[in-house]
C-alpha positions in Angstrom: -73.4 -14.5 -4.4 -72.0 -18.1 -3.8 -70.1 -18.2 -1.1 -71.4 -22.2 -2.4 -71.7 -23.4 1.8 -72.4 -22.4 4.4 -74.5 -22.5 8.2 -73.3 -21.0 10.8 -75.0 -21.2 14.2 -75.2 -19.6 17.7 -72.8 -19.7 20.2 -73.4 -22.0 23.6 -77.2 -22.3 22.9 -76.5 -23.5 19.5 -72.9 -23.2 19.0 -71.4 -21.5 15.3 -67.9 -23.1 16.3 -69.1 -26.6 15.4 -70.5 -26.3 12.5 -69.1 -27.9 9.4 -70.1 -25.5 6.4 -70.3 -26.5 3.0 -68.9 -24.8 0.0 -72.3 -23.7 -0.7 -70.9 -20.0 -0.8 -73.8 -17.5 0.2 -74.7 -19.8 3.1 -75.5 -17.7 6.3 -76.1 -18.5 9.8 -78.7 -20.7 10.4 -81.3 -20.2 13.5 -81.4 -23.0 16.0 -84.9 -25.3 14.8 -87.7 -23.8 16.0 -90.1 -24.9 18.3 -93.8 -26.3 17.9 -95.2 -23.6 18.5 -92.7 -20.9 16.3 -93.1 -22.7 12.8 -97.1 -23.1 13.3 -96.6 -18.7 14.0 -94.1 -18.3 10.9 -95.5 -17.9 7.6 -96.2 -21.7 6.7 -95.6 -23.1 3.6 -97.3 -25.3 1.6 -99.6 -26.4 4.1 -101.9 -28.6 2.1 -99.2 -31.2 1.8 -98.6 -33.5 4.3 -95.5 -33.0 6.2 -93.2 -36.0 5.1 -94.0 -34.5 1.4 -93.1 -30.8 2.4 -90.4 -31.8 3.7 -89.0 -33.8 0.8 -89.5 -31.0 -1.5 -87.7 -28.6 0.5 -84.5 -30.8 0.8 -84.9 -31.2 -2.9 -84.8 -27.6 -3.8 -82.2 -27.4 -1.2 -79.9 -29.6 -3.3 -81.6 -28.3 -6.6 -80.9 -24.1 -5.4 -77.2 -25.0 -4.0 -76.4 -27.4 -6.9 -77.8 -24.8 -9.1 -76.2 -21.4 -8.0 -72.8 -23.7 -8.5 -73.4 -24.7 -12.3 -74.3 -21.1 -13.0 -71.5 -19.2 -11.5 -68.6 -21.7 -13.4 -70.7 -21.4 -16.8 -70.6 -18.1 -16.3 -67.8 -17.2 -15.0 -65.9 -19.9 -17.4 -67.9 -20.8 -20.7 -69.5 -18.3 -21.1 -66.7 -15.5 -20.6 -67.9 -13.5 -18.4 -65.3 -12.9 -16.4 -66.6 -10.8 -13.8 -66.9 -12.4 -10.2 -67.1 -8.7 -8.2 -69.7 -7.3 -10.0 -71.1 -10.4 -10.4 -71.1 -11.0 -6.0 -73.0 -7.3 -6.6 -75.8 -9.1 -8.3 -75.5 -11.5 -6.1 -75.7 -8.9 -3.0 -78.8 -6.4 -4.2 -81.3 -9.9 -5.3 -80.6 -11.1 -1.5 -81.4 -7.4 -0.6 -84.4 -7.7 -2.2 -86.1 -10.4 -2.2 -85.1 -10.6 1.4 -87.4 -7.3 1.8 -90.3 -8.7 -0.3 -89.9 -12.1 1.9 -90.0 -10.7 5.6 -92.2 -7.9 4.8 -94.8 -8.7 2.8 -95.0 -13.0 2.6 -93.7 -12.8 6.4 -91.8 -15.6 6.1 -89.9 -14.2 9.6 -91.2 -11.3 11.9 -89.2 -8.1 10.8 -86.0 -7.3 13.2 -84.5 -3.8 13.4 -81.0 -2.3 13.7 -81.3 -1.1 17.6 -77.7 1.1 18.0 -74.3 2.4 16.0 -72.8 -0.6 17.4 -75.4 -3.4 16.5 -74.9 -1.7 13.0 -70.7 -1.9 13.3 -71.0 -5.5 13.9 -72.6 -6.4 11.2 -71.0 -3.4 8.6 -67.8 -5.7 9.7 -69.2 -9.2 8.9 -70.3 -7.9 5.3 -66.8 -6.6 4.8 -65.7 -10.8 6.0 -68.3 -12.2 3.8 -67.5 -10.3 0.8 -64.1 -11.5 1.0 -65.0 -14.5 1.6 -68.3 -15.0 -1.8 -65.7 -12.8 -3.7 -63.1 -15.3 -3.2 -65.3 -18.1 -4.0 -66.5 -16.9 -7.1 -63.3 -15.8 -8.5 -62.2 -19.4 -8.3 -64.2 -20.9 -10.3 -63.3 -18.7 -13.2 -60.1 -21.3 -12.8 -60.4 -24.6 -10.8 -63.6 -26.6 -11.8 -66.5 -27.6 -9.1 -65.8 -30.8 -7.7 -61.8 -29.4 -6.7 -64.1 -26.3 -5.3 -65.8 -28.2 -3.3 -63.1 -30.1 -2.0 -60.9 -27.5 -0.9 -64.6 -26.4 1.2 -65.4 -28.9 2.6 -62.0 -28.5 4.9 -64.0 -25.2 6.4 -63.8 -27.4 10.2 -60.0 -27.3 10.0 -60.2 -23.2 9.9 -62.8 -22.6 12.1 -60.8 -24.5 14.9 -57.6 -22.8 14.0 -59.6 -18.9 14.2 -60.8 -20.6 17.7 -58.1 -21.1 18.7 -56.6 -17.8 17.6 -59.5 -15.4 18.5 -60.9 -17.4 21.3 -58.4 -19.8 23.0 -60.9 -22.4 22.4 -59.5 -25.5 23.1 -61.5 -29.2 21.6 -60.5 -32.1 22.6 -57.5 -34.8 21.2 -60.2 -37.1 19.3 -61.9 -33.5 17.2 -57.9 -32.3 16.6 -57.0 -35.5 15.2 -60.3 -36.3 13.2 -59.1 -32.8 10.8 -56.2 -35.0 10.1 -57.9 -36.3 7.0 -59.8 -33.3 6.2 -55.8 -31.7 5.5 -55.1 -35.2 4.8 -57.7 -35.3 1.9 -57.7 -32.0 0.3 -53.5 -32.7 -0.3 -54.3 -35.7 -1.9 -56.5 -33.8 -4.2 -54.2 -31.4 -4.8 -51.6 -32.7 -5.8 -53.4 -35.2 -9.0 -55.6 -32.1 -9.6 -55.3 -32.1 -13.7 -56.5 -28.7 -13.9 -54.5 -27.4 -10.8 -53.9 -23.8 -10.8 -52.4 -21.9 -8.0 -54.3 -18.9 -7.8 -57.9 -20.8 -8.1 -56.7 -22.9 -5.5 -55.2 -19.8 -2.9 -58.3 -17.9 -3.3 -60.9 -21.2 -3.0 -58.8 -21.0 0.6 -59.4 -17.6 1.2 -63.4 -18.4 1.1 -63.0 -21.0 3.1 -61.1 -19.2 5.5 -63.3 -16.6 5.0 -66.4 -18.3 6.1 -65.2 -20.1 8.8 -63.9 -15.9 10.8 -66.7 -15.3 9.4 -68.6 -17.9 12.2 -66.3 -17.3 14.9 -66.9 -13.1 14.6 -70.3 -13.6 14.8 -70.5 -15.4 17.9 -68.4 -12.9 19.8 -70.0 -10.1 18.3 -73.7 -10.9 17.8 -73.8 -12.4 21.4 -76.7 -10.4 23.6 -79.7 -11.3 22.8 -80.6 -7.8 21.6 -78.2 -8.1 19.4 -78.9 -11.8 17.8 -80.6 -11.4 14.2 -82.5 -14.5 12.8 -80.4 -15.4 9.8 -83.2 -13.6 6.7 -82.6 -10.9 8.6 -78.9 -11.0 9.5 -79.4 -11.2 5.1 -81.7 -8.3 4.7 -79.2 -6.1 6.5 -76.1 -7.6 5.7 -77.0 -8.0 1.6 -77.5 -4.3 0.8 -74.0 -3.2 2.7 -71.9 -5.7 0.8 -73.2 -4.5 -2.2 -72.3 -1.0 -1.5 -69.0 -2.6 -0.2 -68.4 -4.3 -3.6 -69.2 -1.1 -5.9 -66.0 0.6 -5.5 -64.2 -2.5 -6.0 -66.0 -3.4 -9.1 -65.2 0.0 -11.0 -61.9 0.6 -10.3 -61.1 -3.4 -10.7 -63.5 -4.7 -13.2 -63.9 -1.2 -15.3 -66.7 -0.2 -17.0 -68.7 -3.3 -16.5 -71.9 -2.2 -16.2 -71.5 -0.6 -20.2 -69.9 -3.9 -21.3 -72.9 -5.8 -19.6 -75.3 -4.0 -21.3 -74.0 -4.3 -24.8 -73.2 -7.9 -24.2 -77.2 -7.8 -23.5 -77.8 -5.8 -26.6 -76.4 -8.5 -29.2 -77.2 -11.8 -26.8 -80.5 -11.2 -24.5 -79.4 -15.2 -23.1 -76.6 -12.9 -20.5 -79.5 -11.1 -19.2 -81.4 -14.5 -18.7 -78.2 -16.0 -16.8 -77.3 -13.2 -14.7 -81.2 -12.6 -13.3 -81.8 -16.6 -13.3 -77.9 -16.7 -11.4 -79.1 -13.8 -8.8 -82.5 -15.8 -8.1 -80.7 -18.3 -7.7 -78.1 -16.8 -5.1 -81.1 -16.0 -2.7 -82.7 -19.4 -2.9 -79.9 -21.2 -1.6 -80.2 -19.0 1.7 -84.4 -19.6 1.6 -83.6 -22.8 1.3 -81.7 -23.5 4.2 -83.8 -21.7 6.7 -86.6 -24.1 5.5 -84.8 -27.0 5.8 -83.6 -25.9 9.6 -87.1 -24.9 9.6 -88.8 -27.9 8.9 -86.0 -30.6 10.0 -82.7 -29.5 11.7 -79.7 -27.8 12.4 -77.8 -31.4 12.6 -79.8 -32.7 9.2 -78.3 -29.2 7.6 -74.6 -30.5 8.1 -75.3 -34.0 7.1 -77.3 -32.8 3.8 -74.1 -30.5 2.9 -71.3 -33.5 2.9 -73.8 -35.4 0.6 -74.6 -32.4 -1.4 -70.2 -32.0 -2.1 -70.0 -35.1 -3.4 -73.5 -34.7 -4.9 -72.1 -30.8 -6.7 -68.7 -32.7 -7.6 -70.5 -35.4 -9.5 -72.7 -33.0 -11.3 -70.2 -30.8 -12.3 -67.9 -33.7 -13.5 -70.9 -34.9 -16.1 -71.8 -31.2 -17.3 -68.4 -29.7 -18.1 -66.3 -33.1 -18.1 -63.8 -31.7 -16.6 -60.7 -35.1 -15.8 -60.4 -36.3 -12.9 -58.4 -39.0 -11.6 -58.8 -41.8 -8.6 -56.4 -40.5 -6.6 -58.1 -37.0 -6.7 -61.4 -38.8 -6.1 -59.7 -40.8 -3.2 -58.6 -37.4 -2.0 -62.1 -36.4 -1.8 -63.6 -38.8 0.1 -61.0 -39.0 2.4 -61.4 -34.8 3.4 -65.5 -35.7 3.1 -64.3 -38.8 5.4 -62.7 -36.4 8.0 -65.3 -34.0 8.2 -68.3 -36.3 9.3 -65.5 -37.8 11.8 -65.3 -34.4 13.2 -68.9 -34.0 13.5 -68.9 -37.2 15.2 -65.9 -36.1 17.5 -67.9 -33.1 17.9 -71.0 -34.1 19.6 -68.9 -36.8 21.3 -67.4 -33.8 22.9 -70.4 -31.7 23.7 -72.3 -34.7 25.3 -69.3 -35.6 27.4 -68.9 -31.6 28.6 -73.2 -31.9 29.7 -72.8 -35.0 31.7 -69.8 -33.5 34.1 
């Protein structure tokens, strides 16, 4: 699962429409920062370490897992020749379901929540459909475009979030917020026009992935609104992951043919593929776990700041590893897009502050 990066938060009490998600395509919704009492009641990882050291290690793990899943996906889909993005995404979902079950039921990282009604089940299923679309598009795009360009496009998530928020909920932002979105769009236009490895199909499916992440954040803000229906991000992953795997199964069988047989035959001749797939699926889950831990030990705002830094770092690391050509205009476009995201975040904070003071 990749849909590298994304956090969303609950509307009103923790406005999910304000999110500036990353291109980490597998990131699910991040809850409001827990209070000290809640933190003490949750499974305490690394309690023998000093708080500052523990936080630093968690942030480092967050960077490594988010960038790692992007690099592994790119290597598998583009360089290793494993051209089955739907099946790969399904493996991610199965991995997330299994690890989530163990983390909640055995490690007790968070308390177990249950689906309470058929209506709630259908809402989670609808979110799973959108999530599948976003993740599959994100993984598919990595077959055709560099990670650096993928991250630049993913940084435009706030633009699509604002559009869907207006179209679906009629939520209007201040003029300052909309103005801050202009450099986000302008930067990606610059990056696209000067991208040496530009591929139209890869560009379009990456746009679809980014729009899907934004749509999911808006739809979740509408569907899971009541206190009884709200789910912790780790519990939401527990229920969405197996649903997503079941949704993807017929598509991978129809579109990608005998992918299971091909994978087994490849494993017999090259056992490295087993290590790659298992490692890739594990890192895909660690992205979600790291997002939760960063929010638990810092805040959702810190995660947003880290997301902007991660996009730039992921682009740099991918260029160093895969040696894809870059241009000065492309780097400028990427920088303008990230700057626009930062301006957007600041404009949203000022807008919320003005609303609370009036």
